[in-house]
C-alpha positions as CSV (number, residue, x, y, z in Angstrom):
1,X,11.3,21.8,-51.2
2,X,10.7,25.0,-49.3
3,X,7.3,25.5,-51.0
4,X,6.3,22.0,-49.9
5,X,7.3,22.7,-46.3
6,X,5.4,26.0,-46.3
7,X,2.3,24.3,-47.8
8,X,2.3,21.6,-45.2
9,X,2.7,24.2,-42.4
10,X,-0.2,26.2,-43.8
11,X,-2.4,23.1,-44.0
12,X,-1.6,22.2,-40.3
13,X,-2.4,25.8,-39.2
14,X,-5.6,25.8,-41.1
15,X,-6.5,22.4,-39.6
16,X,-5.8,23.7,-36.1
17,X,-7.8,26.8,-36.8
18,X,-10.8,24.7,-37.9
19,X,-10.6,22.3,-35.0
20,X,-13.7,22.9,-32.8
21,X,-11.8,21.9,-29.6
22,X,-9.0,24.3,-30.3
23,X,-11.5,27.0,-31.0
24,X,-13.3,26.2,-27.7
25,X,-10.0,26.5,-25.8
26,X,-9.5,30.0,-27.2
27,X,-13.1,31.1,-26.5
28,X,-14.1,33.5,-23.7
29,X,-17.6,32.0,-23.5
30,X,-17.0,30.3,-20.2
31,X,-20.6,29.0,-19.9
32,X,-20.1,27.2,-23.2
33,X,-16.8,25.9,-22.0
34,X,-18.4,24.6,-18.8
35,X,-21.2,22.9,-20.8
36,X,-18.7,21.3,-23.2
37,X,-16.4,20.2,-20.4
38,X,-19.2,18.4,-18.7
39,X,-20.1,16.8,-22.0
40,X,-16.5,15.6,-22.5
41,X,-16.4,14.3,-18.9
42,X,-19.6,12.3,-19.4
43,X,-18.2,10.9,-22.6
44,X,-15.0,9.8,-20.8
45,X,-12.8,12.2,-22.8
46,X,-10.9,13.4,-19.7
47,X,-7.9,14.7,-21.6
48,X,-10.1,17.3,-23.2
49,X,-11.9,18.0,-19.9
50,X,-8.8,18.8,-17.8
51,X,-7.5,22.0,-19.5
52,X,-11.0,23.5,-19.5
53,X,-11.6,22.7,-15.8
54,X,-8.2,24.2,-15.0
55,X,-9.1,27.4,-16.7
56,X,-12.6,27.6,-15.2
57,X,-11.3,27.1,-11.6
58,X,-9.1,30.1,-12.2
59,X,-11.6,32.3,-14.0
60,X,-14.5,31.4,-11.7
61,X,-12.7,31.5,-8.4
62,X,-15.4,32.0,-5.8
63,X,-18.1,30.9,-8.1
64,X,-20.6,28.3,-6.8
65,X,-19.7,25.9,-9.7
66,X,-16.0,25.7,-8.7
67,X,-16.6,23.1,-6.0
68,X,-18.2,20.7,-8.5
69,X,-15.6,21.5,-11.1
70,X,-12.8,20.7,-8.7
71,X,-14.4,17.4,-7.7
72,X,-14.7,16.3,-11.3
73,X,-11.2,17.6,-12.0
74,X,-9.9,15.2,-9.4
75,X,-11.9,12.4,-10.9
76,X,-10.5,13.2,-14.4
77,X,-7.0,12.7,-13.1
78,X,-8.0,9.5,-11.5
79,X,-9.7,8.2,-14.7
80,X,-6.5,9.0,-16.6
81,X,-4.5,6.9,-14.2
82,X,-2.7,9.9,-12.6
83,X,-3.2,8.7,-9.1
84,X,-0.7,11.0,-7.5
85,X,-2.5,14.1,-8.8
86,X,-5.9,12.6,-8.1
87,X,-5.0,11.8,-4.5
88,X,-3.8,15.3,-3.9
89,X,-6.9,16.9,-5.4
90,X,-9.4,14.5,-3.7
91,X,-7.7,15.2,-0.3
92,X,-7.6,18.9,-1.0
93,X,-11.3,18.9,-1.9
94,X,-12.3,17.0,1.2
95,X,-10.3,19.3,3.4
96,X,-11.5,22.5,1.7
97,X,-15.2,21.6,1.3
98,X,-16.0,19.2,4.2
99,X,-19.7,20.0,4.1
100,X,-20.0,19.3,0.3
101,X,-22.2,16.3,-0.6
102,X,-19.2,14.8,-2.3
103,X,-16.7,15.3,0.5
104,X,-17.2,11.8,1.8
105,X,-16.6,10.2,-1.6
106,X,-13.5,12.5,-2.1
107,X,-12.1,11.4,1.3
108,X,-12.7,7.7,0.3
109,X,-11.2,8.2,-3.2
110,X,-8.0,9.7,-1.6
111,X,-7.5,6.3,0.0
112,X,-8.4,4.5,-3.2
113,X,-5.8,6.4,-5.1
114,X,-3.1,5.3,-2.6
115,X,-4.4,1.8,-2.8
116,X,-4.1,1.8,-6.5
117,X,-0.5,3.1,-6.2
118,X,0.4,0.3,-3.7
119,X,3.2,-1.6,-5.4
120,X,4.1,-5.3,-5.4
121,X,5.5,-6.6,-2.1
122,X,9.0,-6.7,-3.4
123,X,9.0,-2.8,-3.6
124,X,8.9,0.0,-1.0
125,X,5.5,0.1,0.7
126,X,5.2,3.8,1.5
127,X,2.1,4.1,-0.6
128,X,0.6,1.1,1.1
129,X,1.1,2.7,4.5
130,X,-0.4,5.9,3.1
131,X,-3.4,4.0,1.9
132,X,-4.0,2.4,5.3
133,X,-3.7,5.7,7.0
134,X,-6.1,7.3,4.5
135,X,-8.6,4.5,5.0
136,X,-8.4,4.8,8.8
137,X,-9.0,8.6,8.5
138,X,-12.0,7.9,6.3
139,X,-13.4,5.4,8.8
140,X,-12.9,7.8,11.7
141,X,-14.5,10.7,9.8
142,X,-17.5,8.7,8.5
143,X,-18.2,5.9,11.0
144,X,-21.7,5.4,9.6
145,X,-20.7,5.4,5.9
146,X,-22.0,2.7,3.6
147,X,-18.5,2.6,2.2
148,X,-17.1,1.0,5.4
149,X,-17.4,-2.6,4.2
150,X,-15.3,-1.7,1.1
151,X,-13.0,0.3,3.3
152,X,-12.4,-2.7,5.6
153,X,-11.9,-5.0,2.6
154,X,-9.2,-2.7,1.2
155,X,-7.5,-2.4,4.6
156,X,-7.4,-6.2,5.0
157,X,-5.8,-6.6,1.6
158,X,-3.2,-3.9,2.3
159,X,-2.3,-5.4,5.8
160,X,-2.0,-8.8,4.2
161,X,0.5,-7.4,1.7
162,X,2.6,-5.8,4.5
163,X,2.4,-9.1,6.5
164,X,3.6,-11.1,3.4
165,X,6.4,-8.6,2.8
166,X,7.5,-9.0,6.5
167,X,7.3,-12.8,6.2
168,X,9.4,-12.8,3.1
169,X,12.0,-10.6,4.7
170,X,12.2,-12.8,7.8
171,X,12.4,-16.0,5.6
172,X,15.2,-14.5,3.6
173,X,17.2,-14.1,6.8
174,X,16.5,-17.7,7.5
175,X,17.6,-18.8,4.0
176,X,20.9,-17.0,4.2
177,X,21.5,-18.6,7.7
178,X,21.2,-15.4,9.6
179,X,19.3,-17.2,12.3
180,X,19.3,-14.6,15.0
181,X,17.9,-11.9,12.6
182,X,15.4,-14.5,11.3
183,X,14.0,-15.2,14.8
184,X,13.8,-11.5,15.6
185,X,12.1,-10.7,12.3
186,X,9.6,-13.6,12.6
187,X,8.7,-12.4,16.1
188,X,8.2,-8.8,14.8
189,X,5.9,-10.2,12.2
190,X,3.7,-11.9,14.8
191,X,3.7,-8.8,17.0
192,X,2.8,-6.4,14.2
193,X,0.6,-8.6,12.1
194,X,-1.1,-10.9,14.6
195,X,-3.7,-12.0,12.1
196,X,-1.3,-13.1,9.4
197,X,-2.3,-16.4,7.7
198,X,1.3,-17.5,8.0
199,X,1.4,-17.4,11.8
200,X,1.9,-21.2,12.0
201,X,4.9,-21.1,9.7
202,X,6.4,-18.1,11.4
203,X,6.1,-19.7,14.9
204,X,7.8,-22.8,13.6
205,X,10.6,-20.9,12.0
206,X,11.2,-19.1,15.2
207,X,11.8,-22.5,16.9
208,X,14.0,-23.7,14.1
209,X,15.9,-20.5,13.9
210,X,16.8,-20.6,17.6
211,X,17.8,-24.2,17.3
212,X,20.0,-23.7,14.3
213,X,21.4,-20.6,15.9
214,X,22.3,-22.6,19.0
215,X,24.0,-25.3,16.9
216,X,26.2,-22.7,15.2
217,X,27.0,-20.8,18.4
218,X,30.0,-20.8,20.6
219,X,29.6,-23.1,23.6
220,X,29.0,-20.2,26.1
221,X,25.8,-19.2,24.2
222,X,24.4,-22.6,23.2
223,X,22.5,-23.3,26.4
224,X,20.7,-19.9,26.3
225,X,19.7,-20.4,22.7
226,X,18.6,-24.0,23.0
227,X,16.5,-22.9,25.9
228,X,14.9,-20.3,23.6
229,X,14.2,-23.0,21.0
230,X,12.5,-25.1,23.7
231,X,10.4,-22.2,25.0
232,X,9.2,-21.3,21.6
233,X,8.5,-24.9,20.8
234,X,6.1,-25.1,23.8
235,X,4.3,-22.0,22.6
236,X,4.1,-23.3,19.0
237,X,2.9,-26.8,19.8
238,X,0.3,-25.4,22.3
239,X,-1.1,-23.2,19.5
240,X,-0.8,-25.8,16.7
241,X,-0.9,-29.3,18.2
242,X,-1.7,-30.8,14.8
243,X,0.7,-28.7,12.8
244,X,2.2,-29.9,9.5
245,X,5.6,-29.1,11.1
246,X,4.9,-31.1,14.3
247,X,7.3,-34.0,13.5
248,X,10.3,-31.7,12.8
249,X,9.4,-29.4,15.7
250,X,9.3,-32.5,18.1
251,X,12.7,-33.6,16.8
252,X,14.1,-30.1,17.5
253,X,12.6,-30.2,21.0
254,X,14.1,-33.6,21.7
255,X,17.6,-32.6,20.7
256,X,17.4,-29.3,22.5
257,X,16.2,-30.8,25.7
258,X,18.8,-33.5,25.5
259,X,21.5,-30.8,25.3
260,X,20.0,-28.8,28.2
261,X,20.1,-31.9,30.4
262,X,23.8,-32.0,30.0
263,X,25.8,-30.2,32.7
264,X,27.5,-27.0,31.7
265,X,31.0,-27.5,30.2
266,X,33.8,-26.9,32.7
267,X,35.7,-23.8,31.8
268,X,39.5,-23.9,32.0
269,X,40.8,-21.3,34.3
270,X,43.6,-19.2,33.0
């Protein structure tokens, strides 16, 4: 049994010793390593490329080739799906070599990495915010770039995601009958995402939330809250006179104004 184990170990060691890539890693011929790393990169074999690039960036510190190596090193991480590392290295490249011909692309790719990390709307949107910030930095840095249309497109998609998340959060308040929080959240949505495609729905649910809040309030607060429902109805119907929610909104308005025409209830003095 021991002989079999030793034999297998020997075969593995011999195989490793004969492996051209392993031999390349042990080589001190850095020009050869550079040439092979570029070959692996062009062939899409980024796992082989990374360790060679890492070594060359250390060995050739200050060498004119290091800038190009670092740029392709960042892309290797990106192509392997390691967007965190890629974002870090693209941003570092753009900051350290702002006059390099690839600095513009590196700055753009920083944003693309965060865009690719942006999660579904049900999850935390920190990376979405980072992507929007990075895209804005790119647009400010390169206002004449031919990448601006793509930059704008990505930004619009990210803002739409944030707007949809905000809408879902507001609607959840409405569904659980937390009407005051719902109205506040829908108003925040309209303030922070003025171009949301769900603006009509949000304005309607503000009206309905204040109306339902008034219905479920103590008598001292009802008049104020029905009045808020009426005010927001006027804004809503002025903006969307042919809204799909018009009939229900008009019913809310009729009931709210009927209440407001009633005199305030007499309070019993103690």
